[in-house]
DSSP file (Angstrom, degrees, kcal/mol; ACC not computed):
  #  RESIDUE AA STRUCTURE BP1 BP2  ACC     N-H-->O    O-->H-N    N-H-->O    O-->H-N    TCO  KAPPA ALPHA  PHI   PSI    X-CA   Y-CA   Z-CA
    1    1 A X     >        0   0    0      0, 0.0     4,-1.6     0, 0.0     3,-0.2   0.000 360.0 360.0 360.0 -29.3  194.2  120.1 -200.8
    2    2 A X  H  >  +     0   0    0      1,-0.2     4,-2.8     2,-0.2     5,-0.2   0.847 360.0  58.3 -63.1 -33.2  195.2  117.0 -198.8
    3    3 A X  H  > S+     0   0    0      1,-0.2     4,-2.1     2,-0.2    -1,-0.2   0.898 105.9  48.1 -64.2 -38.7  194.0  118.7 -195.6
    4    4 A X  H  > S+     0   0    0      2,-0.2     4,-2.1     1,-0.2    -1,-0.2   0.857 111.1  50.4 -70.2 -35.1  190.6  119.1 -197.0
    5    5 A X  H  X S+     0   0    0     -4,-1.6     4,-2.4     2,-0.2    -2,-0.2   0.921 110.3  50.5 -64.5 -43.4  190.5  115.5 -198.1
    6    6 A X  H  X S+     0   0    0     -4,-2.8     4,-2.8     1,-0.2    -2,-0.2   0.885 108.4  53.0 -61.6 -37.9  191.6  114.5 -194.6
    7    7 A X  H  X S+     0   0    0     -4,-2.1     4,-2.7     2,-0.2     5,-0.2   0.933 110.2  47.4 -63.4 -46.4  188.8  116.6 -193.2
    8    8 A X  H  X S+     0   0    0     -4,-2.1     4,-2.0     2,-0.2    -2,-0.2   0.909 114.8  44.8 -62.1 -44.6  186.2  114.9 -195.3
    9    9 A X  H  X S+     0   0    0     -4,-2.4     4,-2.3     2,-0.2    -2,-0.2   0.914 114.2  50.1 -64.6 -44.7  187.5  111.4 -194.5
   10   10 A X  H  X S+     0   0    0     -4,-2.8     4,-2.7    -5,-0.2     5,-0.2   0.926 111.1  47.6 -60.3 -48.9  187.7  112.3 -190.8
   11   11 A X  H  X S+     0   0    0     -4,-2.7     4,-2.4     1,-0.2    -1,-0.2   0.905 113.1  48.8 -62.3 -42.8  184.2  113.7 -190.6
   12   12 A X  H  X S+     0   0    0     -4,-2.0     4,-1.9    -5,-0.2    -1,-0.2   0.892 112.9  47.7 -64.2 -40.2  182.7  110.7 -192.5
   13   13 A X  H  X S+     0   0    0     -4,-2.3     4,-2.7     2,-0.2    -2,-0.2   0.918 113.2  47.5 -65.9 -45.0  184.6  108.2 -190.2
   14   14 A X  H  X S+     0   0    0     -4,-2.7     4,-2.6     2,-0.2    -2,-0.2   0.902 110.1  53.1 -65.6 -41.8  183.5  110.1 -187.0
   15   15 A X  H  < S+     0   0    0     -4,-2.4     4,-0.3    -5,-0.2    -1,-0.2   0.902 112.8  44.3 -62.1 -40.5  179.9  110.2 -188.2
   16   16 A X  H >< S+     0   0    0     -4,-1.9     3,-1.0    -5,-0.2    -2,-0.2   0.935 114.9  47.5 -68.8 -44.7  179.9  106.5 -188.8
   17   17 A X  H 3< S+     0   0    0     -4,-2.7    -2,-0.2     1,-0.2    -1,-0.2   0.845 115.2  44.9 -66.7 -33.4  181.6  105.7 -185.5
   18   18 A X  T 3< S+     0   0    0     -4,-2.6    -1,-0.2    -5,-0.2    -2,-0.2   0.366  92.1 111.8 -93.2   6.4  179.4  107.9 -183.4
   19   19 A X  S X  S-     0   0    0     -3,-1.0     3,-1.4    -4,-0.3    19,-0.1  -0.078  87.9 -94.0 -72.9 177.6  176.1  106.8 -185.1
   20   20 A X  T 3  S+     0   0    0      1,-0.3    -1,-0.1    17,-0.2    -4,-0.1   0.676 124.0  56.6 -68.3 -16.0  173.4  104.8 -183.4
   21   21 A X  T >  S+     0   0    0     -5,-0.2     3,-2.0    16,-0.1    -1,-0.3   0.078  75.7 151.4-101.8  23.3  174.9  101.5 -184.8
   22   22 A X  T <  S+     0   0    0     -3,-1.4    -5,-0.1     1,-0.3     3,-0.1  -0.325  72.7   5.2 -57.6 125.9  178.3  102.1 -183.1
   23   23 A X  T 3  S+     0   0    0      1,-0.2     2,-0.3    -2,-0.1    -1,-0.3   0.327 112.5  99.3  84.4 -10.1  180.0   98.9 -182.3
   24   24 A X  S <  S-     0   0    0     -3,-2.0     2,-0.6     0, 0.0    -1,-0.2  -0.836  76.8-117.0-112.5 149.7  177.3   96.7 -184.0
   25   25 A X        -     0   0    0     -2,-0.3     2,-0.1    -3,-0.1    -3,-0.1  -0.741  32.9-127.3 -85.0 124.6  177.4   95.2 -187.4
   26   26 A X        -     0   0    0     -2,-0.6     3,-0.1     1,-0.1     8,-0.0  -0.442   6.2-135.6 -70.8 142.1  174.6   96.7 -189.6
   27   27 A X  S    S+     0   0    0      1,-0.2     2,-0.7    -2,-0.1    -1,-0.1   0.884  99.0  44.7 -66.0 -38.5  172.3   94.2 -191.2
   28   28 A X        +     0   0    0      1,-0.1    -1,-0.2     2,-0.1    -2,-0.1  -0.913  64.3 177.2-109.9 108.3  172.5   96.1 -194.5
   29   29 A X        +     0   0    0     -2,-0.7    -1,-0.1    -3,-0.1    -2,-0.0   0.107  35.1 131.2 -97.0  20.9  176.1   97.1 -195.4
   30   30 A X  S  > S-     0   0    0      1,-0.1     4,-1.9     4,-0.0     3,-0.3  -0.301  72.8-109.5 -71.5 160.3  175.2   98.7 -198.7
   31   31 A X  H  > S+     0   0    0      1,-0.2     4,-2.5     2,-0.2     5,-0.2   0.874 118.4  56.2 -59.0 -39.6  176.6  102.1 -199.5
   32   32 A X  H  > S+     0   0    0      1,-0.2     4,-2.2     2,-0.2    -1,-0.2   0.892 106.0  51.0 -61.2 -39.8  173.1  103.7 -199.2
   33   33 A X  H  > S+     0   0    0     -3,-0.3     4,-2.3     2,-0.2    -1,-0.2   0.889 109.4  50.5 -63.8 -40.3  172.7  102.3 -195.7
   34   34 A X  H  X S+     0   0    0     -4,-1.9     4,-2.2     2,-0.2    -2,-0.2   0.938 110.8  48.4 -63.9 -46.8  176.0  103.8 -194.7
   35   35 A X  H  X S+     0   0    0     -4,-2.5     4,-2.4     1,-0.2    -2,-0.2   0.886 110.2  52.9 -59.4 -39.9  175.0  107.2 -196.1
   36   36 A X  H  X S+     0   0    0     -4,-2.2     4,-2.1     1,-0.2    -1,-0.2   0.927 109.4  47.7 -62.1 -46.3  171.7  106.9 -194.3
   37   37 A X  H  X S+     0   0    0     -4,-2.3     4,-2.1     1,-0.2    -1,-0.2   0.878 111.2  51.8 -63.5 -38.2  173.4  106.3 -190.9
   38   38 A X  H  X S+     0   0    0     -4,-2.2     4,-2.1     1,-0.2    -1,-0.2   0.921 109.7  49.5 -64.0 -43.3  175.8  109.2 -191.6
   39   39 A X  H  X S+     0   0    0     -4,-2.4     4,-0.6     1,-0.2    -2,-0.2   0.872 112.1  48.1 -62.8 -38.0  172.9  111.5 -192.3
   40   40 A X  H  < S+     0   0    0     -4,-2.1     4,-0.3     1,-0.2     3,-0.2   0.864 116.6  42.6 -70.6 -35.0  171.1  110.4 -189.1
   41   41 A X  H >X S+     0   0    0     -4,-2.1     3,-1.2     1,-0.2     4,-0.8   0.771  95.8  78.3 -83.7 -24.3  174.3  110.8 -186.9
   42   42 A X  H >< S+     0   0    0     -4,-2.1     3,-0.7     1,-0.3    -1,-0.2   0.819  86.7  55.7 -61.3 -36.6  175.5  114.1 -188.4
   43   43 A X  T 3< S+     0   0    0     -4,-0.6    -1,-0.3     1,-0.2    -2,-0.1   0.780 109.8  49.5 -66.9 -21.3  173.1  116.5 -186.5
   44   44 A X  T <4 S+     0   0    0     -3,-1.2     2,-0.5    -4,-0.3    -1,-0.2   0.659  86.9 101.0 -87.1 -17.0  174.3  115.1 -183.2
   45   45 A X    <<  +     0   0    0     -4,-0.8     3,-0.1    -3,-0.7   -30,-0.0  -0.573  34.4 157.2 -77.7 120.8  178.0  115.4 -184.0
   46   46 A X        -     0   0    0     -2,-0.5    29,-2.7     1,-0.4     2,-0.3   0.635  58.6 -55.2-115.5 -24.1  179.5  118.5 -182.2
   47   47 A X  E     -A   74   0A   0     27,-0.3    -1,-0.4     2,-0.0     2,-0.3  -0.954  42.3-139.5 164.3 176.9  183.2  117.6 -182.1
   48   48 A X  E     -A   73   0A   0     25,-2.4    25,-2.7    -2,-0.3     2,-0.4  -0.985   2.9-153.0-158.7 159.8  186.0  115.3 -181.0
   49   49 A X  E     +A   72   0A   0     -2,-0.3     2,-0.3    23,-0.2    23,-0.2  -0.987  29.6 154.4-139.4 132.9  189.4  115.2 -179.5
   50   50 A X  E     -A   71   0A   0     21,-2.3    21,-2.7    -2,-0.4     2,-0.3  -0.987  44.5-104.5-152.9 158.7  191.9  112.3 -180.2
   51   51 A X  E     -A   70   0A   0     -2,-0.3     2,-0.3    19,-0.2    19,-0.3  -0.662  41.8-160.9 -79.8 143.7  195.5  111.3 -180.3
   52   52 A X  E     -A   69   0A   0     17,-2.7    17,-2.0    -2,-0.3     2,-0.4  -0.926  16.6-166.6-128.3 154.1  196.8  111.0 -183.9
   53   53 A X  E     -A   68   0A   0     -2,-0.3     2,-0.5    15,-0.2    15,-0.2  -0.976   7.7-163.0-138.1 125.6  199.7  109.3 -185.6
   54   54 A X  E     -A   67   0A   0     13,-3.3    13,-2.8    -2,-0.4     2,-0.5  -0.938   4.9-163.5-110.1 124.7  200.7  110.1 -189.2
   55   55 A X  E     -A   66   0A   0     -2,-0.5     2,-0.4    11,-0.2    11,-0.2  -0.931   4.9-173.0-110.4 126.8  203.0  107.7 -190.9
   56   56 A X  E     -A   65   0A   0      9,-3.0     9,-2.6    -2,-0.5     2,-0.5  -0.975   5.7-164.2-116.8 130.3  204.8  108.8 -194.1
   57   57 A X  E     -A   64   0A   0     -2,-0.4     2,-0.7     7,-0.2     7,-0.2  -0.959  11.0-159.3-119.6 130.2  206.8  106.2 -196.1
   58   58 A X  E  >> -A   63   0A   0      5,-3.0     5,-1.9    -2,-0.5     4,-0.7  -0.922   7.5-167.3-106.0 107.2  209.4  107.0 -198.8
   59   59 A X  T  45S+     0   0    0     -2,-0.7     3,-0.3     1,-0.2    -1,-0.1   0.836  79.1  63.9 -67.6 -34.4  209.7  103.9 -200.9
   60   60 A X  T  45S+     0   0    0      1,-0.2    -1,-0.2     2,-0.1    -2,-0.0   0.905 121.3  21.6 -58.0 -44.3  212.9  104.9 -202.8
   61   61 A X  T  45S-     0   0    0     -3,-0.3    -1,-0.2     2,-0.1    -2,-0.2   0.320 104.5-123.6-106.1   6.1  215.0  104.9 -199.6
   62   62 A X  T  <5 +     0   0    0     -4,-0.7     2,-0.4    -3,-0.3    -3,-0.2   0.936  58.7 152.0  50.5  56.1  212.6  102.6 -197.6
   63   63 A X  E   < -A   58   0A   0     -5,-1.9    -5,-3.0     2,-0.0     2,-0.4  -0.947  32.2-159.2-121.7 136.4  212.2  105.3 -194.8
   64   64 A X  E     -A   57   0A   0     -2,-0.4     2,-0.4    -7,-0.2    -7,-0.2  -0.933   3.3-168.5-113.5 138.3  209.3  105.8 -192.4
   65   65 A X  E     -A   56   0A   0     -9,-2.6    -9,-3.0    -2,-0.4     2,-0.5  -0.997   6.2-162.9-124.2 130.2  208.6  109.1 -190.6
   66   66 A X  E     -A   55   0A   0     -2,-0.4     2,-0.4   -11,-0.2   -11,-0.2  -0.960   3.2-168.1-118.9 121.6  206.0  109.1 -187.8
   67   67 A X  E     -A   54   0A   0    -13,-2.8   -13,-3.3    -2,-0.5     2,-0.3  -0.896  10.2-167.8-104.7 137.5  204.4  112.3 -186.5
   68   68 A X  E     +AB  53  89A   0     21,-2.2    20,-2.8    -2,-0.4    21,-1.5  -0.933  26.8 105.3-125.3 150.1  202.4  112.1 -183.3
   69   69 A X  E     -AB  52  87A   0    -17,-2.0   -17,-2.7    -2,-0.3     2,-0.3  -0.925  57.0 -67.2 177.3-152.8  200.1  114.6 -181.7
   70   70 A X  E     -AB  51  86A   0     16,-1.8    16,-2.8    -2,-0.3     2,-0.4  -0.889  27.2-152.4-129.1 159.5  196.4  115.5 -181.0
   71   71 A X  E     -AB  50  85A   0    -21,-2.7   -21,-2.3    -2,-0.3     2,-0.4  -0.997   6.3-170.8-132.2 137.4  193.5  116.5 -183.1
   72   72 A X  E     -AB  49  84A   0     12,-2.7    12,-2.7    -2,-0.4     2,-0.4  -0.998   5.1-174.3-126.9 129.2  190.5  118.6 -182.0
   73   73 A X  E     -AB  48  83A   0    -25,-2.7   -25,-2.4    -2,-0.4     2,-0.4  -0.988   4.2-178.2-123.5 132.3  187.4  119.0 -184.3
   74   74 A X  E     -AB  47  82A   0      8,-2.9     8,-2.4    -2,-0.4     2,-0.5  -0.977  19.8-160.2-129.7 144.1  184.5  121.3 -183.5
   75   75 A X  E     +     0   0A   0    -29,-2.7     6,-0.2    -2,-0.4     3,-0.1  -0.846  13.8 176.9-118.7  89.4  181.3  122.0 -185.3
   76   76 A X  E    S-     0   0A   0     -2,-0.5     2,-0.3     4,-0.2    -1,-0.1   0.842  72.0  -5.1 -68.3 -30.8  180.1  125.3 -183.9
   77   77 A X  E >  S- B   0  80A   0      3,-0.5     3,-1.6    -3,-0.1    -1,-0.1  -0.962 100.4 -63.6-152.3 163.3  177.1  125.5 -186.3
   78   78 A X  T 3  S+     0   0    0     -2,-0.3     3,-0.1     1,-0.3   -35,-0.0  -0.192 120.3   9.8 -55.0 139.4  175.8  123.3 -189.1
   79   79 A X  T 3  S+     0   0    0      1,-0.2     2,-0.4    -4,-0.0    -1,-0.3   0.698 104.3 110.4  64.6  22.7  178.1  123.2 -192.2
   80   80 A X  E <   -B   77   0A   0     -3,-1.6    -3,-0.5     2,-0.0     2,-0.4  -0.980  45.0-177.0-131.0 119.5  180.9  124.9 -190.3
   81   81 A X  E     -     0   0A   0     -2,-0.4    18,-1.5    -6,-0.2     2,-0.4  -0.955  10.5-176.4-122.1 133.1  184.0  122.9 -189.3
   82   82 A X  E     -BC  74  98A   0     -8,-2.4    -8,-2.9    -2,-0.4     2,-0.4  -0.999  11.7-179.3-125.8 126.9  187.1  124.0 -187.3
   83   83 A X  E     -BC  73  97A   0     14,-2.8    14,-2.8    -2,-0.4     2,-0.4  -0.987  10.9-171.7-131.0 137.4  189.9  121.5 -187.0
   84   84 A X  E     -BC  72  96A   0    -12,-2.7   -12,-2.7    -2,-0.4     2,-0.5  -0.986   1.1-172.7-130.2 119.3  193.2  121.8 -185.1
   85   85 A X  E     -BC  71  95A   0     10,-3.0    10,-3.1    -2,-0.4     2,-0.7  -0.963   5.3-166.4-112.6 123.5  196.0  119.2 -185.4
   86   86 A X  E     -BC  70  94A   0    -16,-2.8   -16,-1.8    -2,-0.5     2,-0.4  -0.865   3.1-164.2-115.6  98.6  198.9  119.7 -183.1
   87   87 A X  E     +BC  69  93A   0      6,-2.3     6,-1.8    -2,-0.7   -18,-0.3  -0.692  12.7 173.9 -83.7 129.7  201.9  117.6 -184.0
   88   88 A X  E     +     0   0A   0    -20,-2.8     2,-0.3    -2,-0.4   -19,-0.2   0.775  46.2  80.0-104.3 -36.8  204.5  117.3 -181.2
   89   89 A X  E    S-B   68   0A   0    -21,-1.5   -21,-2.2     2,-0.2    -1,-0.3  -0.976  98.6  -5.2-133.0 145.7  207.1  114.8 -182.5
   90   90 A X  S    S+     0   0    0     -2,-0.3     2,-0.5   -23,-0.2   -23,-0.1  -0.939 138.9   7.6 -79.5 -28.9  209.4  114.7 -184.3
   91   91 A X  S    S-     0   0    0     -2,-0.1     2,-0.2     2,-0.0    -2,-0.2  -0.960  80.2-122.7-118.1 129.5  208.9  118.3 -185.4
   92   92 A X        +     0   0    0     -2,-0.5    16,-0.3    -4,-0.2     2,-0.3  -0.471  45.7 144.7 -71.2 137.2  206.4  120.6 -183.8
   93   93 A X  E     -C   87   0A   0     -6,-1.8    -6,-2.3    -2,-0.2     2,-0.4  -0.931  34.2-144.1-164.3 153.6  203.7  122.2 -186.1
   94   94 A X  E     -CD  86 105A   0     11,-2.1    11,-3.1    -2,-0.3     2,-0.5  -0.991   8.8-160.0-127.8 128.7  200.1  123.1 -185.8
   95   95 A X  E     -CD  85 104A   0    -10,-3.1   -10,-3.0    -2,-0.4     2,-0.5  -0.921   8.1-172.1-110.3 127.7  197.6  122.7 -188.6
   96   96 A X  E     -CD  84 103A   0      7,-2.9     7,-2.8    -2,-0.5     2,-0.5  -0.981   2.7-174.3-121.4 126.2  194.3  124.8 -188.4
   97   97 A X  E     +CD  83 102A   0    -14,-2.8   -14,-2.8    -2,-0.5     2,-0.4  -0.982  11.5 163.2-120.7 123.5  191.5  124.2 -190.9
   98   98 A X  E >   -CD  82 101A   0      3,-2.6     3,-1.9    -2,-0.5     2,-0.3  -0.937  64.4 -42.4-141.6 117.1  188.5  126.5 -190.8
   99   99 A X  T 3  S-     0   0    0    -18,-1.5   -19,-0.0    -2,-0.4   -20,-0.0  -0.506 123.8 -22.4  66.3-125.3  186.1  126.8 -193.7
  100  100 A X  T 3  S+     0   0    0     -2,-0.3    17,-2.8    -3,-0.1     2,-0.4   0.324 121.1  90.4 -99.9   7.3  188.1  126.9 -196.9
  101  101 A X  E <   -DE  98 116A   0     -3,-1.9    -3,-2.6    15,-0.2     2,-0.4  -0.840  50.2-173.6-109.9 140.5  191.3  128.1 -195.3
  102  102 A X  E     -DE  97 115A   0     13,-3.0    13,-2.9    -2,-0.4     2,-0.4  -0.990   2.8-170.6-129.4 139.9  194.2  126.1 -193.8
  103  103 A X  E     -DE  96 114A   0     -7,-2.8    -7,-2.9    -2,-0.4     2,-0.5  -0.995   8.4-159.5-132.2 137.9  197.1  127.4 -191.9
  104  104 A X  E     -DE  95 113A   0      9,-2.5     9,-2.7    -2,-0.4     2,-0.5  -0.972  10.7-160.2-118.5 121.1  200.3  125.6 -190.8
  105  105 A X  E     -DE  94 112A   0    -11,-3.1   -11,-2.1    -2,-0.5     2,-0.6  -0.884   5.1-164.0-104.9 128.1  202.2  127.1 -188.0
  106  106 A X  E  >> - E   0 111A   0      5,-2.8     5,-1.5    -2,-0.5     4,-1.4  -0.913   2.2-168.3-107.9 101.9  205.9  126.2 -187.4
  107  107 A X  T  45S+     0   0    0     -2,-0.6    -1,-0.1     1,-0.2   -14,-0.1   0.804  83.1  56.4 -65.8 -32.0  206.9  127.3 -183.9
  108  108 A X  T  45S+     0   0    0    -16,-0.3    -1,-0.2     1,-0.2   -15,-0.1   0.905 119.7  31.8 -65.8 -42.2  210.7  126.8 -184.4
  109  109 A X  T  45S-     0   0    0     -3,-0.3    -1,-0.2     2,-0.1    -2,-0.2   0.571 102.3-134.6 -89.3 -10.4  210.7  129.1 -187.4
  110  110 A X  T  <5 +     0   0    0     -4,-1.4     2,-0.3     1,-0.2    -3,-0.2   0.932  60.8 131.7  53.4  49.9  207.9  131.3 -186.0
  111  111 A X  E   < -E  106   0A   0     -5,-1.5    -5,-2.8     2,-0.0     2,-0.4  -0.926  47.1-150.1-130.9 155.3  206.2  131.2 -189.5
  112  112 A X  E     -E  105   0A   0     -2,-0.3     2,-0.5    -7,-0.2    -7,-0.2  -0.993   4.4-157.7-124.8 130.4  202.7  130.5 -190.8
  113  113 A X  E     -E  104   0A   0     -9,-2.7    -9,-2.5    -2,-0.4     2,-0.4  -0.943  14.8-157.0-106.3 123.5  201.9  129.1 -194.2
  114  114 A X  E     -E  103   0A   0     -2,-0.5     2,-0.4   -11,-0.2   -11,-0.2  -0.795  10.6-175.1-104.8 145.3  198.4  129.8 -195.4
  115  115 A X  E     -E  102   0A   0    -13,-2.9   -13,-3.0    -2,-0.4     2,-0.4  -0.998   3.9-166.5-136.1 136.8  196.4  127.8 -198.0
  116  116 A X  E     -E  101   0A   0     -2,-0.4   -15,-0.2   -15,-0.2    -2,-0.0  -0.992  14.2-161.9-128.9 130.4  193.0  128.7 -199.4
  117  117 A X              0   0    0    -17,-2.8   -16,-0.1    -2,-0.4    -1,-0.1   0.451 360.0 360.0 -87.5  -1.9  190.8  126.4 -201.4
  118  118 A X              0   0    0    -18,-0.3    -1,-0.2     0, 0.0   -17,-0.1   0.512 360.0 360.0 -66.0 360.0  188.7  129.2 -202.9
């Protein structure tokens, strides 16, 4: 379920960053204005590719783990999202999200874990 939350947050962030007001401070920063800019930018959004860093902190033992890799997001048609996150360090794994299905591939174990939100 966290993957789907990440997808929602990522798409909203990208829609805001790629909108017509990119880099400029909007005069009206109300929530409705943000939603309006997202709606205006969403038809133009087709995909992205970026480097990612995921930081996980375990408070009990005060330990941080950082995963690094790349993310590719494609919107082949409206309301259809395909996302691929390829973590390279420290442990290789690939996460694929398409529709309501998520798969995590672990190349060292040569296994795939599937998750379905239906």
